[in-house]
C-alpha positions, -999 to +999 in steps of 0.1 A: -067+186+150-040+205+131-024+226+158+007+241+140+021+243+105+058+253+100+069+262+065+105+270+054+115+280+019+083+271-001+081+291-033+076+327-019+072+316+017+106+323+033+098+311+068+063+309+084+047+294+114+009+291+115-011+283+146-047+270+145-074+266+171-099+238+175-128+258+160-134+278+129-101+290+113-102+314+083-074+323+059-079+354+039-058+377+018-054+394-016-053+372-047-018+359-052-008+365-016+000+329-009-032+313+005-030+284-020+006+278-008-006+271+027-030+244+013-001+231-009+021+228+022-006+208+040-010+185+010+028+180+008+031+171+045+002+146+040+021+127+012+015+146-021+044+141-045+064+174-045+080+189-076+115+204-071+100+237-084+085+243-049+120+249-035+123+287-029+153+310-033+159+315+005+175+282+012+187+250-005+158+229+007+121+231+016+108+220+050+072+216+059+062+203+094+027+198+108+018+192+144-015+174+152-032+171+186-050+137+185-077+120+205-072+086+221-091+067+194-070+081+165-038+075+185-047+038+189-054+035+151-020+050+143-002+028+169-016-002+150+004+011+121+036+010+142+037+048+149+050+056+184+039+084+207+054+102+237+022+122+242-009+130+222+010+148+194+017+136+159+045+155+141+050+149+104+081+165+089+088+166+051+122+178+038+127+183+000+160+192-017+172+191-053+185+156-050+161+138-027+133+141-001+126+126+032+097+123+056+096+116+093+067+107+117+074+116+153+111+117+145+113+083+128+119+079+090+088+069+071+077+065+035+050+084+015+027+054+013+023+053+051+018+091+053-009+089+026-025+060+044-028+078+077-037+112+061-073+100+057-076+098+095-063+133+099-077+158+074-106+159+049-099+185+022-126+199-002-117+222-030-143+234-054-139+218-088-121+188-074-134+153-079-153+146-047-167+115-030-202+129-030-200+137-067-189+103-079-217+077-085-193+048-078-192+059-041-229+062-035-235+027-022-207+032+003-222+065+014-256+049+020-240+021+039-220+045+060-251+065+070-264+054+104-241+024+102-245-004+128-229-038+134-258-057+118-254-037+086-217-044+085-221-081+092-248-084+065-226-066+039-197-088+048-218-120+045-228-110+010-192-102+000-180-136+014-208-155-003-200-138-036-163-147-033-173-183-025-196-185-055-168-172-078-144-198-065-170-225-072-176-211-107-138-213-114-139-249-102-169-257-124-151-241-153-124-267-148-150-295-148-172-282-176-158-305-202-173-328-228-167-366-226-142-362-255-123-334-237-122-355-205-108-385-224-081-364-240-070-348-208-069-382-190-048-397-218-024-368-215-021-371-177-017-409-178+011-404-204+028-378-181+024-400-150+040-430-169+067-408-181+076-396-146+073-430-130+100-445-153+126-436-126+122-437-089+125-400-081+118-404-044+149-425-039+173-408-063+203-388-050+215-367-079+248-359-063+257-396-057+247-405-092+268-377-107+298-388-087+294-425-096+290-416-133+321-394-133+341-422-117+330-450-141+334-427-170+371-420-160+383-455-150+412-456-175+425-421-166+421-428-129+440-461-131+469-443-150+470-416-125+473-441-096+500-460-113+520-428-118+515-419-082+528-453-071+559-448-092+565-415-076+563-431-041+583-463-048+599-470-082+619-501-092+635-482-120+670-472-109+669-443-133+639-427-116+641-411-082+611-419-059+599-406-026+608-438-008+644-438-022+649-402-012+636-408+023+659-439+026+690-419+015+681-392+040+678-416+069+710-434+059+728-401+058+718-392+094+719-427+110+756-427+120+751-394+139+720-405+158+740-419+186+761-388+189+733-362+192+698-369+206+683-341+184+696-360+152+680-391+165+646-374+169+648-361+134+657-395+121+626-410+139+604-385+120+620-396+087+611-433+096+575-421+103+574-405+068+587-437+052+560-457+070+534-432+059+546-433+022+544-471+023+508-469+037+498-444+010+513-468-016+493-497-002+460-478-001+465-467-037+473-502-048+443-516-031+420-489-047+435-497-081+428-534-077+391-526-070+388-504-101+367-524-125+352-514-158+314-516-156+300-506-190+265-518-180+263-496-149+278-467-169+251-470-195+224-472-168+237-440-152+237-423-186+201-433-191+191-420-157+208-387-163+192-384-197+158-391-183+162-366-155+172-340-181+141-348-201+118-346-170+132-313-159+127-299-194+091-309-194+079-307-158+102-286-136+137-273-130+144-299-102+132-332-087+111-314-061+092-294-088+087-326-109+072-344-078+049-314-071+037-315-107+032-353-104+010-348-073-009-321-091-018-341-122-025-372-100-051-352-081-065-339-114-068-374-127-088-384-097-111-353-102-116-363-139-126-398-128-154-382-107-161-352-129-198-359-132-202-361-095-182-329-090-203-310-115-235-321-097-222-311-063-208-277-075-241-269-092-259-277-060-236-256-039-239-226-063-276-229-063-276-228-025-253-198-024-275-180-050-305-184-028-286-171+002-273-142-018-307-133-031-322-134+004-294-114+021-292-089-008-329-081-005-325-077+033-296-052+027-316-034-001-345-029+023-321-015+049-306+008+023-340+020+011-351+027+047-319+047+053-323+066+021-357+079+031-341+096+062-311+107+042-333+123+016-351+143+043-318+154+059-301+164+026-333+182+015-335+201+048-298+210+047-297+223+011-329+243+016-313+258+048-283+268+026-306+290+005-315+264-022-350+271-012-366+249-039-341+221-036-350+185-034-330+153-031-338+117-039-320+084-040-329+063-071-327+025-067-323+002-097-318-036-095-287-051-110-272-086-111-259-096-077-223-088-070-202-083-038-223-052-029-257-069-034-284-061-059-286-023-057-275+002-083-282+037-070-279+073-081-283+105-062-308+129-078-309+166-071-332+195-080-320+231-072-346+253-089-384+254-091-399+237-122-368+216-128-367+179-130-346+158-107-312+150-123-281+131-114-260+149-088-228+139-107-241+161-136-250+191-115-233+222-131-234+252-108-202+255-087-220+275-060-247+248-058-222+220-057-204+236-028-236+239-008-246+203-016-212+190-006-214+211+026-247+195+033-232+160+030-202+170+051-225+183+078-246+151+079-217+127+077-193+146+101-203+122+129-195+091+107-161+098+092-145+107+126-120+130+109-111+159+133-101+185+107-120+197+076-105+221+051-126+241+026-107+258-001-128+287-014-160+267-010-177+302-011-170+307-048-202+314-068-222+326-037-227+360-021-250+380+001-275+361+022-264+328+008-228+335+019-241+344+054-260+311+056-230+290+043-208+308+069-233+299+097-234+263+085-196+260+086-196+277+121-222+251+132-200+223+118-169+237+136-186+230+170-179+193+163-148+195+140-119+218+134-125+239+103-099+256+081-115+277+053-098+298+027-123+325+020-128+358+003-162+366+017-166+389+048-198+370+059-178+338+063-145+353+075-162+373+103-176+341+118-142+325+124-128+320+158-093+324+145-085+347+116-052+343+097-042+370+072-019+361+043+001+390+029+031+394+006+057+421+005+090+428-013+124+424+003+152+435-021+146+416-053+123+389-038+086+387-029+078+371+004+045+357+017+038+358+054+009+349+077-004+368+108-030+358+133-051+390+134-077+403+158-090+437+170-084+466+147-063+445+122-092+421+118-117+449+114-095+463+085-094+429+068-131+424+070-135+460+056-112+451+027-133+420+020-164+442+020-152+471-001-121+460-019-095+488-025-115+519-012-120+514+025-140+543+041-151+551+076-185+537+067-169+504+055-150+502+088-183+507+107-199+480+086-170+456+093-173+463+131-210+456+130-205+424+110-178+412+136-202+420+165-230+401+148-207+372+142-196+373+179-233+371+190-239+342+166-209+323+180-223+329+215-257+315+203-275+348+206 
């Protein structure tokens, strides 16, 4: 249930903290006092995208925080979505400023998509005029399936859905095999050409890096030989006009030799010079050996050029690298095998599809029978509920039509309603009267309250278009519903407001140049005055006060079951 709602700087709400009880909560107040802002705050904290215009003039940001007291089952569902709990409370905090917004769940940063996902487990909001699940024909099959749901119904529906998917997969395969002899021949010729094209080189045993290195070496033999010869001259030159590394090191050693016997340090330095001379000679020898083995090989160079060109062509046609080309090769090889056996494939697929169609037909008829049996009970319950809500000549029927089998079976259904004597049954989705729609939706809500497992229901002015005795009946029905669920109702009718277990008054007042909206949990004399205002409007008399007191006492007796 929604236990608390904290609002800071939302339009004309400066700072407000609302407390709700687990029963029937009513919010009332003058038109424009800010009742709709409370609902807006709840929607925002449940993931609605917020416009920056909601930021009030009392602060530089808007904060909305909701505290929920949850049962064990709901906590387990939320823990499966990686939400952590220290107790049974869920706290959602939404902060909005001019530059950005943030949202936290139990202190941890979250995103809007997660909040929207979990919101359906927390609160069910109905606002008159909104698109509603019970007014949308596309939802009617799911509504019937949710009614008196059991494991057998669920398993049967899942079986139909899985069979339908399996059939569609087979149809896609059949589409691939549904070719004429001429088309098969053309595709086989193309695949054989592609296989021959790819098999021209041994892709499995090709190392592109090694080929590239060998090609660069063979393609640069002349330049490489010249570079080595130049390096050899730099190490040891027979040209007396050219200074080489060897001659420099020899001169250096000769220069220090006569002092080696005088100072041991000079001797150690000279030893290092001898080491460098040996190393230079070794480098010279290795370069000379490498040069002797450098052979021009135009045949191998041409072969490598052809391999590189072929690889380039294959990548252009079949994939960006060798791995992709090999995957494509495997794919077309498999397709070629399929084409070789295409007639057998088509026969087998047709046989499998026929078997699935038979299963689908059988199971869809079983599900249709279950739905029709359920519908008879649902018709009775809805009819009873709407008549109890002062639609005395109301009637409700579920119309079944047969359709081509899909993942939901063979049923195409519509909900038909009659609200007045002498009228014909007509589609619920085309019902016009707002007051009637509210009561019809309330009937559905009452019946399905045990199935949706949502703790909190919000009715935003569901009482529009009704009054008098009907308003009293609707109020009693909501009171009855609040025995199983927490109810929040925004109402302007005294018959409904007087039945609440927690009455919250929304008022606005002026502070300097600003208008501020504020809520107050009222009881006693304050509540009597508010019920009197709802009864009489502006002119509240002693008689109106007495009527209000009497209405509150009667409501008290009703809540106690008297």
